C-alpha positions as CSV (number, residue, x, y, z in Angstrom):
1,X,157.9,195.1,92.8
2,X,159.3,197.6,90.1
3,X,162.3,198.6,89.7
4,X,161.7,201.7,88.2
5,X,162.1,205.1,89.4
6,X,159.6,207.4,89.4
7,X,160.6,211.2,88.2
8,X,157.6,213.4,88.9
9,X,154.4,211.9,91.2
10,X,150.8,212.1,90.0
11,X,150.1,215.6,91.4
12,X,153.2,217.4,89.4
13,X,152.5,215.3,86.4
14,X,148.9,216.6,86.6
15,X,149.8,220.2,87.0
16,X,152.5,219.9,84.3
17,X,149.8,219.2,81.7
18,X,147.2,221.6,83.5
19,X,150.0,224.3,82.9
20,X,150.5,222.9,79.1
21,X,146.6,223.5,78.2
22,X,146.3,226.7,79.4
23,X,149.4,227.6,78.2
24,X,147.8,226.4,74.6
25,X,144.2,228.5,75.5
26,X,145.6,231.4,76.4
27,X,148.7,231.2,73.6
28,X,145.6,230.8,71.0
29,X,143.4,233.7,72.8
30,X,146.1,235.9,72.5
31,X,147.0,235.3,69.2
32,X,143.8,236.4,67.9
33,X,144.4,239.6,69.4
34,X,147.7,240.1,67.7
35,X,147.2,240.9,64.9
36,X,143.4,241.2,62.8
37,X,144.4,238.2,60.4
38,X,144.9,236.0,63.2
39,X,141.1,237.3,65.0
40,X,139.4,234.0,63.6
41,X,141.2,232.3,66.6
42,X,139.0,234.2,68.5
43,X,135.9,232.1,67.4
44,X,137.5,229.0,69.3
45,X,136.2,230.4,72.4
46,X,133.1,232.0,71.5
47,X,134.2,235.4,70.0
48,X,136.3,238.4,70.4
49,X,134.3,239.6,73.7
50,X,134.4,236.1,75.0
51,X,137.9,235.5,74.1
52,X,138.8,238.8,75.6
53,X,137.3,237.7,78.6
54,X,138.9,234.4,78.9
55,X,142.4,235.1,78.0
56,X,143.7,236.9,81.3
57,X,141.6,234.5,83.3
58,X,143.7,231.6,81.5
59,X,147.0,233.4,81.7
60,X,146.9,234.0,85.6
61,X,145.7,230.1,86.0
62,X,148.6,229.1,83.9
63,X,151.0,231.9,86.3
64,X,149.7,229.9,89.5
65,X,149.8,226.3,88.7
66,X,153.5,227.2,87.3
67,X,154.0,228.8,90.6
68,X,153.5,225.7,92.2
69,X,155.8,224.1,90.2
70,X,158.6,226.6,90.9
71,X,158.5,226.4,94.2
72,X,158.5,222.7,93.7
73,X,162.0,222.7,91.4
74,X,163.4,225.5,92.4
75,X,166.5,224.5,94.1
76,X,167.3,221.3,91.7
77,X,167.3,224.5,88.6
78,X,169.8,226.8,90.3
79,X,172.9,226.9,88.2
80,X,176.4,225.5,89.9
81,X,179.7,224.4,88.9
82,X,178.8,221.0,87.1
83,X,176.2,222.7,84.9
84,X,178.9,225.6,83.7
85,X,180.9,222.3,82.4
86,X,178.3,221.0,81.1
87,X,177.9,224.1,79.1
88,X,181.3,223.9,77.8
89,X,180.5,220.6,76.1
90,X,177.1,221.7,75.1
91,X,178.3,221.2,71.3
92,X,179.0,218.0,71.7
93,X,175.6,216.9,72.8
94,X,173.5,219.5,70.5
95,X,175.9,217.2,67.8
96,X,174.5,213.8,69.4
97,X,177.8,212.9,71.5
98,X,176.7,212.2,74.7
99,X,179.9,210.1,75.7
100,X,182.0,213.3,76.8
101,X,178.9,214.7,79.1
102,X,180.2,215.5,82.4
103,X,177.6,214.7,85.1
104,X,174.8,216.3,86.2
105,X,172.3,216.7,89.0
106,X,168.5,215.6,88.0
107,X,168.4,218.5,85.4
108,X,171.1,219.9,83.1
109,X,172.4,223.4,82.1
110,X,170.1,223.3,78.9
111,X,167.0,222.3,81.4
112,X,167.5,225.0,83.9
113,X,168.3,227.7,81.1
114,X,164.7,226.6,80.0
115,X,162.9,226.4,83.4
116,X,164.4,230.0,84.1
117,X,163.2,231.5,80.8
118,X,159.6,230.3,81.7
119,X,159.8,231.5,84.8
120,X,161.0,235.1,83.4
121,X,158.6,235.2,81.0
122,X,155.3,234.4,82.4
123,X,156.8,236.7,85.6
124,X,156.8,239.1,82.6
125,X,153.3,238.3,81.1
126,X,151.4,238.4,84.4
127,X,153.0,241.7,85.3
128,X,152.2,243.0,82.1
129,X,148.7,241.4,81.8
130,X,147.7,243.1,84.5
131,X,148.7,246.7,83.0
132,X,146.4,246.5,81.0
133,X,143.6,243.9,82.0
134,X,140.4,246.3,81.6
135,X,138.5,246.9,83.0
136,X,140.1,246.0,86.6
137,X,143.5,247.2,86.5
138,X,143.8,250.0,83.5
139,X,142.5,253.2,85.6
140,X,145.6,252.9,87.7
141,X,147.9,252.6,85.0
142,X,149.1,255.5,82.6
143,X,148.4,254.9,79.0
144,X,152.1,254.9,77.8
145,X,153.0,252.4,80.3
146,X,149.9,250.3,79.1
147,X,151.4,250.6,75.5
148,X,154.7,249.7,77.0
149,X,153.4,246.7,78.8
150,X,151.7,245.5,75.8
151,X,154.8,245.4,73.5
152,X,156.8,243.9,77.1
153,X,153.9,241.3,76.7
154,X,154.1,239.8,73.3
155,X,157.8,240.0,73.7
156,X,157.1,237.7,76.7
157,X,154.6,235.5,74.8
158,X,157.4,234.9,72.4
159,X,160.3,233.9,74.9
160,X,157.7,231.6,76.7
161,X,157.1,229.9,72.9
162,X,160.9,229.5,72.5
163,X,161.4,228.1,75.6
164,X,158.2,225.6,75.4
165,X,159.4,224.4,71.8
166,X,163.0,223.6,73.6
167,X,161.3,222.1,75.9
168,X,159.6,219.9,73.6
169,X,162.0,219.1,71.3
170,X,164.1,218.4,74.2
171,X,161.6,215.8,75.8
172,X,161.4,214.3,72.0
């Protein structure tokens, strides 16, 4: 009999890695549209038209998969008094001094902030992406609002990338 505690079940781990795969694929296809110098990335998806077709579907799949994690984990990611105390000592943790850190539950304040940054960015990415997803939704959204949605979409993608970098850094 194993004396190890299982932090996550197999279904949760598989969902996590599916989200990671969709993040990479949607990110690469999105970068192909972000700047002309990155358009070569569209060849990973069969060219520009295929990248344009696949990008929103990968984004929706990423959102739906993350929604499964969200509903499973959101309660454990609510900030509480222990997290506020942990936040006061966050500098110690970043300097490598874990000895003085107050006890926390399953996730510390930093992990919770990464979780909520991902939630916010994915919701914004979904909403704004739908606003300029051609040809399905654009007839219902005025062009100035579509242009604003493109800017918010790009900013949300940068937030998601930053949160993912923090997530990977902390995991390592």
